[in-house]
DOPAMI-478026 format. One line per 8 residues: their letters; for each residue x, y, z of N, C-alpha, C. Coordinates in steps of 0.2 Angstrom, whole numbers, plus 5000, padded with zeros to 4 digits. Layout:
BEGIN
a) X:Y:Z:X:Y:Z:X:Y:Z  ...
REM end
This chain:
BEGIN
xxxxxxxx) 5065:4912:4972:5063:4907:4977:5060:4901:4971  5059:4905:4966:5058:4900:4962:5063:4896:4955  5069:4898:4958:5073:4895:4955:5076:4888:4957  5074:4882:4951:5075:4877:4954:5082:4875:4957  5087:4876:4953:5095:4876:4953:5095:4877:4962  5092:4883:4964:5093:4885:4972:5089:4881:4977  5083:4881:4973:5078:4878:4980:5076:4872:4974  5079:4866:4974:5077:4860:4970:5070:4857:4974
xxxxxxxx) 5068:4857:4980:5063:4853:4985:5057:4859:4986  5057:4863:4985:5054:4870:4987:5048:4867:4984  5042:4865:4990:5035:4863:4987:5029:4870:4990  5032:4875:4993:5025:4881:4997:5029:4886:4999  5026:4890:4998:5027:4896:5001:5023:4900:5005  5024:4901:5013:5019:4903:5017:5020:4909:5018  5017:4917:5016:5019:4924:5017:5012:4926:5023  5015:4926:5029:5012:4926:5034:5014:4932:5039
xxxxxxxx) 5009:4935:5045:5008:4941:5047:5004:4942:5053  5006:4944:5059:5002:4946:5063:5001:4951:5065  4994:4954:5066:4995:4962:5067:4998:4965:5060  5002:4971:5064:5004:4978:5057:5006:4970:5052  5010:4965:5053:5012:4961:5049:5007:4958:5045  5001:4956:5049:4996:4954:5045:4993:4958:5040  4993:4965:5040:4991:4972:5035:4997:4971:5030  5001:4970:5032:5007:4968:5026:5006:4962:5022
xxxxxxxx) 5004:4956:5025:5002:4950:5021:4995:4951:5017  4990:4953:5020:4983:4955:5015:4984:4959:5008  4989:4965:5012:4992:4970:5006:4994:4967:5001  5000:4964:5002:5003:4960:4997:4999:4954:4994  4996:4952:4997:4991:4945:4994:4986:4951:4988  4985:4955:4990:4984:4959:4984:4988:4962:4980  4993:4965:4979:4997:4969:4977:5003:4964:4974  5006:4959:4978:5012:4957:4976:5013:4952:4970
xxxxxxxx) 5017:4954:4965:5019:4951:4958:5022:4944:4960  5025:4941:4963:5030:4937:4963:5029:4929:4961  5020:4927:4964:5015:4921:4965:5016:4919:4957  5016:4923:4953:5016:4920:4944:5023:4916:4944  5029:4918:4945:5034:4914:4945:5035:4907:4948  5034:4907:4954:5031:4902:4960:5027:4898:4957  5021:4901:4953:5016:4894:4952:5016:4891:4946  5022:4894:4941:5025:4891:4935:5031:4885:4937
xxxxxxxx) 5033:4888:4940:5037:4880:4945:5032:4876:4949  5027:4876:4951:5023:4873:4953:5023:4872:4960  5025:4879:4965:5026:4880:4970:5021:4884:4973  5017:4880:4978:5010:4884:4979:5013:4890:4986  5007:4896:4986:5009:4901:4989:5002:4900:4992  5003:4902:5000:4997:4905:5005:4999:4909:5009  4993:4913:5010:4993:4918:5012:4990:4919:5020  4993:4922:5024:4992:4920:5032:4990:4925:5036
xxxxxxxx) 4985:4930:5037:4983:4937:5038:4979:4936:5047  4982:4937:5051:4982:4937:5058:4981:4942:5060  4976:4944:5062:4974:4950:5069:4975:4956:5066  4974:4959:5058:4975:4965:5057:4973:4970:5059  4974:4977:5058:4969:4981:5062:4965:4985:5057  4966:4982:5050:4962:4987:5044:4964:4980:5038  4961:4980:5033:4959:4978:5027:4959:4983:5021  4962:4982:5016:4959:4984:5010:4953:4981:5006
xxxxxxxx) 4950:4985:5007:4943:4983:5004:4942:4986:4993  4939:4981:4990:4940:4985:4985:4931:4987:4982  4929:4988:4987:4921:4993:4986:4921:4999:4990  4919:5006:4992:4917:5010:4994:4912:5008:4999  4911:5002:5001:4906:5001:5005:4911:4998:5011  4907:5000:5019:4910:5000:5025:4906:4996:5028  4909:4995:5034:4904:4992:5039:4899:4995:5043  4903:5000:5045:4900:5008:5048:4901:5012:5043
xxxxxxxx) 4895:5014:5039:4895:5018:5034:4894:5025:5037  4891:5028:5044:4892:5035:5045:4897:5035:5048  4905:5032:5050:4909:5034:5051:4913:5034:5043  4911:5030:5037:4915:5032:5032:4912:5038:5028  4907:5041:5031:4902:5046:5027:4906:5052:5030  4908:5052:5035:4913:5058:5040:4921:5057:5038  4922:5054:5034:4930:5052:5035:4933:5055:5029  4935:5058:5025:4938:5058:5019:4944:5056:5020
xxxxxxxx) 4945:5051:5013:4952:5047:5013:4950:5039:5017  4943:5039:5016:4942:5032:5018:4943:5027:5016  4943:5027:5010:4942:5022:5004:4949:5024:5000  4956:5026:5003:4961:5029:5001:4965:5021:5001  4970:5020:4999:4975:5013:5000:4977:5017:5005  4976:5013:5009:4978:5005:5012:4973:5001:5013  4967:5007:5015:4962:5005:5017:4957:5003:5013  4957:5006:5005:4952:5003:4999:4959:5007:4995
xxxxxxxx) 4952:5006:4986:4956:5008:4982:4957:5013:4978  4956:5018:4981:4958:5024:4978:4965:5028:4981  4968:5032:4977:4974:5034:4977:4978:5028:4978  4979:5023:4975:4984:5018:4975:4991:5022:4973  4997:5017:4975:5002:5019:4975:5005:5018:4968  5010:5021:4965:5013:5018:4958:5013:5010:4957  5015:5009:4961:5016:5001:4959:5011:4997:4959  5005:5002:4959:4998:4996:4960:4994:5002:4953
xxxxxxxx) 4998:5005:4950:4993:5009:4945:4995:5005:4937  4995:4999:4937:4997:4997:4932:4990:4991:4931  4987:4991:4937:4980:4987:4939:4975:4990:4940  4969:4988:4938:4964:4989:4939:4960:4987:4947  4955:4992:4952:4955:4988:4955:4951:4982:4955  4949:4981:4949:4945:4974:4949:4951:4967:4946  4955:4972:4943:4959:4968:4940:4964:4963:4946  4965:4968:4951:4968:4969:4958:4964:4962:4964
xxxxxxxx) 4957:4965:4964:4954:4961:4967:4953:4952:4963  4952:4951:4956:4954:4946:4953:4958:4942:4955  4963:4945:4955:4969:4942:4958:4969:4941:4965  4968:4942:4969:4966:4943:4976:4962:4938:4978  4955:4935:4976:4950:4932:4976:4955:4924:4974  4958:4924:4968:4961:4921:4966:4966:4915:4971  4970:4918:4977:4975:4918:4980:4972:4912:4984  4974:4909:4987:4974:4905:4993:4977:4909:5001
xxxxxxxx) 4970:4913:5004:4971:4917:5011:4967:4914:5015  4973:4912:5022:4968:4911:5027:4968:4917:5032  4963:4918:5035:4961:4925:5040:4964:4919:5047  4965:4922:5051:4968:4919:5059:4964:4925:5062  4958:4925:5065:4956:4929:5071:4953:4926:5077  4956:4930:5080:4956:4929:5091:4951:4930:5093  4948:4926:5094:4940:4929:5096:4939:4935:5103  4945:4935:5105:4946:4939:5112:4949:4946:5110
xxxxxxxx) 4952:4946:5104:4956:4953:5101:4949:4957:5100  4945:4960:5105:4941:4964:5103:4941:4970:5109  4946:4972:5111:4946:4979:5113:4946:4984:5108  4943:4989:5109:4943:4995:5105:4948:5000:5106  4951:4999:5114:4955:5003:5115:4961:5002:5115  4963:4994:5113:4971:4992:5112:4975:4996:5111  4983:4997:5114:4986:5002:5109:4989:5002:5104  4989:4996:5101:4992:4995:5094:4986:4994:5090
xxxxxxxx) 4980:4994:5090:4974:4994:5088:4975:5002:5083  4972:5001:5074:4972:5007:5073:4965:5011:5073  4966:5017:5075:4959:5021:5079:4958:5028:5073  4961:5026:5068:4960:5032:5061:4953:5031:5060  4949:5036:5058:4942:5033:5055:4942:5030:5050  4947:5030:5045:4947:5023:5042:4946:5018:5043  4952:5017:5048:4948:5007:5053:4943:5009:5055  4941:5014:5058:4933:5013:5061:4929:5011:5059
xxxxxxxx) 4928:5013:5052:4924:5012:5047:4922:5004:5045  4930:5002:5047:4928:4994:5047:4926:4991:5053  4924:4994:5057:4923:4991:5065:4926:4992:5069  4925:4990:5076:4927:4995:5082:4932:4991:5083  4933:4984:5082:4940:4981:5084:4941:4975:5078  4948:4973:5078:4951:4970:5077:4946:4963:5076  4944:4960:5080:4939:4951:5076:4933:4955:5073  4931:4960:5075:4925:4961:5070:4926:4965:5064
xxxxxxxx) 4932:4966:5064:4935:4970:5057:4935:4966:5053  4940:4960:5055:4939:4952:5051:4934:4949:5049  4928:4948:5053:4922:4945:5051:4920:4949:5047  4920:4955:5046:4916:4960:5041:4918:4960:5036  4925:4961:5035:4930:4961:5029:4928:4954:5025  4928:4948:5027:4927:4942:5026:4920:4940:5023  4916:4944:5027:4908:4944:5025:4907:4949:5019  4910:4956:5018:4910:4959:5012:4913:4954:5007
xxxxxxxx) 4919:4952:5007:4921:4950:5000:4916:4944:4998  4915:4939:5003:4909:4934:5004:4904:4935:4996  4900:4941:5000:4896:4944:4996:4897:4948:4990  4904:4950:4987:4906:4951:4979:4903:4947:4974  4901:4950:4970:4901:4945:4963:4904:4936:4963  4910:4938:4964:4915:4932:4962:4915:4928:4970  4912:4931:4977:4915:4925:4980:4923:4925:4985  4922:4924:4989:4930:4921:4990:4932:4912:4990
xxxxxxxx) 4931:4910:4984:4931:4901:4986:4938:4899:4988  4943:4902:4988:4951:4902:4990:4954:4904:4997  4948:4908:5000:4948:4912:5007:4946:4907:5012  4948:4906:5018:4947:4904:5024:4946:4908:5030  4942:4906:5033:4942:4911:5041:4942:4907:5045  4947:4908:5051:4947:4903:5056:4947:4907:5063  4944:4906:5066:4943:4907:5074:4947:4905:5079  4954:4907:5081:4956:4906:5086:4954:4907:5092
xxxxxxxx) 4949:4900:5095:4947:4903:5100:4951:4904:5108  4950:4911:5113:4953:4909:5119:4960:4914:5119  4959:4918:5110:4966:4921:5111:4965:4929:5109  4967:4932:5112:4967:4940:5110:4974:4942:5105  4976:4949:5106:4981:4950:5103:4987:4946:5103  4988:4942:5104:4997:4938:5104:4997:4935:5099  5003:4936:5095:5007:4934:5090:5007:4928:5091  5011:4926:5098:5013:4920:5100:5008:4914:5098
xxxxxxxx) 5002:4915:5103:4998:4911:5104:4993:4910:5098  4993:4914:5095:4991:4915:5088:4995:4910:5082  5001:4911:5080:5003:4908:5077:5007:4900:5079  5006:4901:5086:5007:4893:5089:5000:4889:5091  4995:4892:5090:4988:4888:5091:4988:4883:5085  4982:4879:5086:4981:4872:5082:4979:4876:5076  4976:4883:5076:4975:4885:5069:4979:4887:5065  4986:4894:5071:4988:4893:5066:4996:4889:5064
xxxxxxxx) 4996:4884:5067:5003:4879:5066:4996:4876:5057  4991:4875:5059:4987:4873:5053:4989:4877:5048  4989:4883:5047:4989:4889:5043:4995:4888:5040  5001:4888:5045:5006:4888:5043:5009:4882:5041  5009:4879:5043:5013:4870:5040:5009:4864:5039  5001:4867:5038:4997:4861:5037:4997:4856:5042  4997:4857:5047:4998:4853:5052:4991:4852:5054  4987:4847:5053:4979:4844:5055:4977:4848:5063
xxxxxx) 4971:4849:5065:4970:4850:5072:4965:4857:5073  4965:4861:5066:4960:4866:5067:4954:4867:5068  4948:4865:5071:4941:4866:5070:4940:4871:5069  4942:4876:5071:4938:4883:5071:4937:4885:5063  4937:4881:5057:4938:4886:5051:4928:4885:5049  4925:4890:5047:4920:4893:5047:4918:4893:5039
REM end
């Protein structure tokens, strides 16, 4: 996509996903290497992470430490930085974190995505150590990242009021459209 002969007018790429796709978007924002070529061509990249079941943490701390303490592997990749796959072996956790915080990330969190028994919710102990349900996990992750040494100056969290675990409603909400297409009207930023 960075080839200007093929895409001469490309100005921005948005990597977005809801639920399992939100997990992919968040991990790609950590692991992806394609942004460098786009940046050299002055093409902006934004990541929209909507209602994922879990997040990849950069420290071993978790919002529910009692669950983490009784959960072997709670800090392994895709939940943390231990036992990362080979494609991440060339970077330290600190380097991955630095790259991640520099990226433009919007977390879209449905205020009604609060069912701890939702059939598509990750109920492993690794995920439960992050909180009881998606909305709580999302805010806990954003809060944990904000407390790190570097903060997250390029990350925003937008609550999507009145929406549960519904990808259509999330991405077509005012906040979803703002995140995807820069359409104004999202007043849920915090």
